[in-house]
VMD Tcl script that draws the C-alpha trace (Angstrom):
set ca {
  {35.23 25.64 -37.83}
  {35.72 22.32 -35.96}
  {39.06 21.60 -34.33}
  {40.41 18.00 -34.66}
  {41.57 16.51 -31.56}
  {45.00 15.30 -31.45}
  {45.77 11.76 -29.93}
  {47.61 13.67 -27.05}
  {44.53 15.90 -26.57}
  {42.30 12.63 -26.53}
  {44.58 11.22 -24.12}
  {44.57 14.16 -21.76}
  {40.70 14.18 -21.98}
  {40.53 10.71 -21.05}
  {42.92 11.24 -18.06}
  {40.94 14.04 -16.84}
  {37.64 11.91 -17.11}
  {39.14 8.98 -15.42}
  {40.23 11.49 -12.57}
  {36.63 13.00 -12.35}
  {35.13 9.57 -12.06}
  {37.88 8.27 -9.62}
  {37.12 11.36 -7.30}
  {33.62 10.77 -7.42}
  {33.73 7.12 -6.42}
  {36.28 8.21 -3.69}
  {33.95 10.77 -2.31}
  {31.06 8.20 -2.35}
  {33.16 5.67 -0.30}
  {34.34 8.39 2.00}
  {30.90 9.42 2.60}
  {29.50 5.82 3.18}
  {30.78 4.37 6.69}
  {30.19 1.65 9.11}
  {27.48 2.73 11.82}
  {28.14 0.92 15.16}
  {24.54 -0.01 16.76}
  {24.36 -0.65 20.42}
  {21.66 -3.34 21.30}
  {20.95 -5.12 24.60}
  {22.96 -8.51 25.06}
  {19.47 -10.15 25.03}
  {17.25 -10.28 22.06}
  {14.35 -7.47 22.19}
  {11.88 -9.70 19.95}
  {9.93 -8.51 17.92}
  {11.87 -5.13 17.82}
  {15.12 -6.65 17.25}
  {16.72 -10.35 17.46}
  {19.66 -12.25 16.09}
  {19.08 -15.09 13.91}
  {21.82 -17.02 11.93}
  {24.18 -14.12 12.48}
  {21.64 -11.54 11.13}
  {19.54 -9.02 13.16}
  {15.96 -8.86 12.33}
  {12.91 -7.40 13.98}
  {10.77 -4.30 13.07}
  {13.13 -1.63 14.54}
  {16.37 -3.40 13.10}
  {14.81 -3.88 9.53}
  {13.56 -0.09 9.38}
  {16.96 1.04 10.69}
  {18.76 -1.35 7.95}
  {16.30 0.36 5.23}
  {17.23 3.87 6.01}
  {20.86 3.40 6.53}
  {21.18 1.52 3.14}
  {19.36 4.42 1.42}
  {22.00 6.72 2.64}
  {24.89 4.34 1.75}
  {25.78 3.14 5.25}
  {26.20 -0.12 6.88}
  {24.97 -1.20 10.19}
  {26.97 -3.59 12.69}
  {25.40 -4.39 15.87}
  {27.04 -4.87 19.21}
  {25.65 -6.35 22.22}
  {26.30 -5.13 25.88}
  {23.99 -4.85 28.86}
  {21.80 -2.06 28.56}
  {23.23 0.17 30.81}
  {26.34 -0.36 29.09}
  {24.62 0.63 25.67}
  {23.67 4.00 27.14}
  {27.23 4.59 28.63}
  {28.84 3.61 25.39}
  {26.37 6.02 23.42}
  {27.21 8.80 25.96}
  {30.95 8.53 25.17}
  {30.99 7.71 21.46}
  {32.06 4.33 21.59}
  {28.96 3.33 19.48}
  {27.44 5.56 16.93}
  {23.60 5.15 17.52}
  {20.84 3.15 18.98}
  {17.64 2.04 17.36}
  {15.13 2.18 20.28}
  {15.19 5.39 22.56}
  {12.59 6.98 24.36}
  {12.92 10.66 24.46}
  {13.79 12.15 28.08}
  {15.58 15.23 28.92}
  {18.17 13.30 30.58}
  {19.01 11.13 27.56}
  {18.85 14.45 25.28}
  {21.89 15.77 26.93}
  {24.03 13.07 25.18}
  {22.19 12.04 21.81}
  {20.62 13.61 18.74}
  {17.27 12.32 18.01}
  {15.64 11.66 14.77}
  {12.82 14.03 14.11}
  {10.08 11.69 14.21}
  {9.42 8.10 16.10}
  {9.45 4.98 13.89}
  {7.74 2.82 16.26}
  {5.69 2.83 19.54}
  {6.20 0.64 22.75}
  {4.38 -0.16 25.59}
  {5.14 -1.04 29.19}
  {3.17 -3.53 31.40}
  {3.09 -5.44 34.74}
  {3.86 -9.07 34.78}
  {3.33 -11.44 37.54}
  {3.24 -14.99 38.56}
  {0.25 -16.89 37.46}
  {-0.38 -17.86 41.15}
  {-0.17 -14.23 42.44}
  {-3.66 -12.48 43.69}
  {-2.15 -9.02 42.51}
  {-4.61 -6.91 40.68}
  {-4.08 -3.39 39.16}
  {-6.67 -0.58 38.86}
  {-4.08 1.60 37.06}
  {-2.65 3.26 40.05}
  {0.90 2.23 40.89}
  {0.67 3.43 44.48}
  {-1.94 1.31 45.47}
  {1.08 -1.55 44.89}
  {3.51 0.33 47.12}
  {3.89 -2.74 49.34}
  {4.68 -4.93 46.59}
  {8.32 -5.25 45.14}
  {8.96 -4.40 41.47}
  {11.77 -5.46 39.23}
  {12.96 -3.91 35.83}
  {15.90 -3.93 33.83}
  {18.46 -1.14 34.38}
  {18.38 1.71 32.41}
  {14.99 1.05 30.55}
  {12.25 3.78 30.72}
  {8.91 2.98 31.45}
  {7.15 6.15 31.54}
  {7.47 8.88 34.42}
  {4.61 7.41 36.58}
  {7.03 4.39 37.12}
  {10.56 5.49 36.31}
  {10.40 8.67 38.40}
  {8.26 7.09 41.22}
  {10.39 7.08 44.32}
  {7.68 5.47 46.61}
  {7.85 2.08 45.09}
  {10.10 -0.85 45.92}
  {12.38 -1.30 42.97}
  {15.15 -3.86 41.91}
  {17.15 -3.69 38.76}
  {18.30 -6.17 36.66}
  {20.59 -6.33 33.91}
  {18.59 -7.86 31.13}
  {14.97 -9.12 30.69}
  {15.95 -12.80 31.08}
  {17.60 -12.16 34.49}
  {14.24 -10.18 35.37}
  {11.93 -13.03 34.53}
  {14.28 -15.48 36.15}
  {13.83 -13.22 39.42}
  {10.17 -13.18 38.88}
  {9.97 -16.87 38.52}
  {11.86 -17.68 41.73}
  {9.60 -15.12 43.72}
  {12.36 -12.64 44.18}
  {10.03 -9.76 43.19}
  {6.37 -9.72 43.09}
  {5.90 -7.74 39.82}
  {8.16 -7.18 36.73}
  {7.96 -4.23 34.27}
  {8.51 -4.63 30.86}
  {7.14 -4.75 27.18}
  {4.82 -7.55 26.75}
  {5.72 -8.98 23.36}
  {9.41 -8.79 24.42}
  {8.96 -10.69 27.87}
  {6.26 -13.19 26.20}
  {8.96 -14.22 23.57}
  {11.60 -14.74 26.31}
  {9.28 -16.46 28.67}
  {8.50 -18.79 25.85}
  {12.16 -19.67 25.09}
  {12.60 -20.16 28.73}
  {9.64 -22.33 29.10}
  {7.69 -20.36 31.72}
  {5.26 -18.50 29.58}
  {2.40 -20.33 31.20}
  {3.55 -19.46 34.46}
  {2.99 -15.68 33.91}
  {0.33 -13.45 33.38}
  {0.21 -9.47 32.44}
  {-1.89 -7.06 34.08}
  {-4.20 -4.46 32.61}
  {-4.02 -1.38 31.93}
  {-0.70 -0.89 30.55}
  {1.43 1.91 32.58}
  {2.98 3.47 29.63}
  {2.80 3.72 25.83}
  {5.38 5.87 23.98}
  {7.23 6.59 20.70}
  {10.88 5.09 20.10}
  {13.36 6.99 18.34}
  {16.63 6.39 16.55}
  {19.28 8.26 18.37}
  {22.82 9.35 17.69}
  {25.81 9.96 20.02}
  {26.48 13.89 20.46}
  {30.23 13.18 20.63}
  {30.73 11.34 17.43}
  {31.99 13.54 14.74}
  {29.35 14.42 11.97}
  {26.41 12.80 14.21}
  {24.15 15.80 13.86}
  {24.09 16.01 9.98}
  {23.77 12.13 10.17}
  {20.82 12.53 12.45}
  {19.35 14.95 9.88}
  {19.90 12.81 7.09}
  {18.36 9.81 8.80}
  {15.29 12.13 9.71}
  {14.82 13.10 5.89}
  {15.07 9.58 4.86}
  {12.81 8.08 7.46}
  {9.93 10.38 6.89}
  {10.10 9.44 3.22}
  {10.28 5.37 4.03}
  {7.75 5.74 6.41}
  {5.19 6.69 3.65}
  {5.98 3.54 1.74}
  {4.31 -0.04 1.54}
  {7.60 -1.70 2.48}
  {7.56 0.23 6.01}
  {3.98 -0.76 6.59}
  {4.77 -4.39 5.80}
  {7.72 -4.38 8.14}
  {5.28 -3.05 10.97}
  {2.52 -5.62 9.88}
  {4.76 -8.63 9.81}
  {5.92 -8.01 13.50}
  {2.45 -6.85 14.69}
  {2.89 -3.20 15.20}
  {0.60 -0.47 14.48}
  {1.19 2.71 12.61}
  {3.10 5.32 14.70}
  {0.68 8.01 15.70}
  {2.42 11.21 14.23}
}
mol new
graphics top color blue
foreach p $ca { graphics top sphere $p radius 0.5 }
foreach p [lrange $ca 0 end-1] q [lrange $ca 1 end] { graphics top cylinder $p $q radius 0.2 }
display resetview
């Protein structure tokens, strides 16, 4: 026997239905959030760079895709790189999108499970320099090196205490020092330094030495002190693994001249 709904029953059902839908929407809004991404105060093209108020580049676009799939929005904030690391450690920012994995850094962050891109480090000198490189850094121990403070260039360089090193706040400052002869050798990523040197008008006055001194995976990492950061890192790991199997991911790498990560 079927029971006929009264008008009051129907109104009660509508109210319950509306409340249920409202709760679902509210939960969705609560779970979705703005994530503050710390980046260097200067562009790091082709990994990330700002154009017309929008951040582009391979690392930025991969992070955007994954965050969007999780319902989050990324807001990029610039600092000197050393300040990015400090802000990450104290939880003033949520995440970084390019971070080498080291024991020291792992004290402050949760890394995603797999790297999304690879990065190399090279030596760069003035075009007029007679410096040659065989692959053994200690052969250049009488030369002065310059690097950006806080950047990692592999154990052979970053943990080497026998080299004469000068730190700079940005890649631009490093290139200016190299151009003015304040250091003999700059250390950095070749595509990044080439792009900046081009914009500075000195690209024809520098040259890169081979072989590269490091080739290592970059990770997305989240501040450990931020509430919910471990579940967030785990969620990014799952979505990143799925995204890296897609043509969209491969298209991003191809567009910016990167090879597929070796994982």
